[in-house]
Structures are given as structure tokens and as C-alpha cells.
Steps between C-alpha positions, in 0.01 A plus 500: 500500500777750592670455158170552320427817687853624453469452125165675488647799685781533250267517196451864407198440285172529694318254272605139519421159362555247783607191306422218737269212402509370861346804675175318570673194651573643846233724638689615813813589293274679257336708774839574652629625162203729442516650854867589441422649159233739620746778600682472163192638320590313182236378253536156363353219299563130554383150433217354703477576871271355765139616488479500880350831616790578736758432227313713246458783748872500574581469124281800422669705775840388368423638155355202306410635157395194305551123503519233231237238550464178293136458398470137422127437541170671566470401866377706792846457641641719217204740507534556874875536485485778241231675705718489809788662316272771365345560844845591628574733207737253334461463121528169320656379179371162406724249328295253297640185344302353209526151354532290812379141481201567718370784279237460225398777262199575720720513809716767338204708390356483853838589645524814284149605594591446864790745479250778428283393791782524756615840376866423437709811449732343243525156339779321321427190290741226402466161335648185651852488368731202567833670553804279474620324820159523667265219605241640259741451206583146610140402542374650175798366302433150632133538402608620152296818544771754416431617147757772455868467582599849383593647836464857366128430530525406869389846612176405693286663234541244222335156529774232459311202647199289425249593772301219660150632426529712188709561191816712511327746273206535736724560797686769304167659415391494868832661601433798267138511608599516869719808440243672278210424732663615823627827350189571292364785707832637628828445321795350680664845494196657667491237770873539559457876526240449771741264678775768485268776620403285797859493623551869427194578718637285785835678479344842494297416813803398698742758353732261311407589144799577275443665158636312207865579428484596132877489461498122549315458170841534332691264731517120477696296755674811617619604154364777273279402210484716195159477327 
């Protein structure tokens, strides 16, 4: 814990991405971290955290801006979890994986409708992609369901497998439909602007807002860029 807090203190930026997939594995450690972060007045996003009311209250006080949340079904568990985040002023970006073996076409259509019902702030869609050296690759290779071995296409947006309950073409169509449907009323840029404004408003309330440094537009990795 001490090393984590020391590192956070040395980061000048007041907006952070806490890259830790294990945050939700130890509730007491999580609460301890958030308590110690409150005086820092930083704003941050992270992977999933506990949806326990005490944890969420501490996270909000500690500057939680938004979290990534896998939306893998249309259950009340997911619905309630998103609501709890929102009730504490924490926004949610859903990560949605399409093409799993338990998904039919109807399941995917229902899942996309569900995203509108739970009022996600952002959504990112990917198709099941069997990256090399993963169990997914080994299983699908053994089942002879990998249909494309051009690894340039392994970008999580191009279907390279034979799905269990539909054709590859249908899954690709559903992938594009998911993006188009979710961002039909508000574009991705508009939703991201709202996400950015939410953190600006939080910073202005607690006096930590810093105007954008325009001179950094011409700097990359510490070196000048001539455009």
C-alpha cells in the first residue's frame, strides 16, 4: 500500500487511469486505498470495483470518475451494478464481447437493447478473437473453428472464427449493428464529451481544475513536433 500511495503522490497529472484488474478482489485493501486517496483530490478511472455501498462511497470521495464494466448478460446483477455506480456519481463504460459460444443472434440483439435500458455512458464492442498463446486460440484451433490466420485481422473488430450459433458474416454484421445502434442518438464523440465535462465539473467544485496546456499540442514524448 505504501508504495502505491507513494507512486500516486509523485504523479503530477490530476487525472489517472488506475491499471489494476484486481481492485475488486480485496475489499478491505480497496477501502484502505480509497481512504488514503481522498486528500490527493485526483480524478481517476479504473477497471471494475466492488459495488458495496461503503466502497462506492469511498471511491466517489476519492475521485472516482468512471469505471470499465464488462456487460456479459442482461441480468439484474448487471442492471443493479450499473445503477449503484451511477447513484454514487460514477460513470460507466461498458465493455461488450460478442461471439461467445453461449450467444445466439437473439441474445446479441437483446444485449444491445439492454445497454440502452441501463443507461451506459459509453460502450465498446469487440468480437471474440483467439489471440496466439491463449486458451481461446488453443480451443478454437483444436475445434477447427479458426477461419483466418492473417494476424493483421486479429484486432477484435474483424471476425476470424466460426461462431457456434451463427455464420461469421452474421456476427460481423451484428458487431457493426451494435456500434451503430448504441451511438444512434448520440455519437461516440458526444458521449465522450459528456464524460470529459463530468470530470471538469468535479474538478471545478473541488478547486483542482487545470486548463489545457496548449503548448503540449506540439510536444510528443518530451520532444517538439513540427506540424
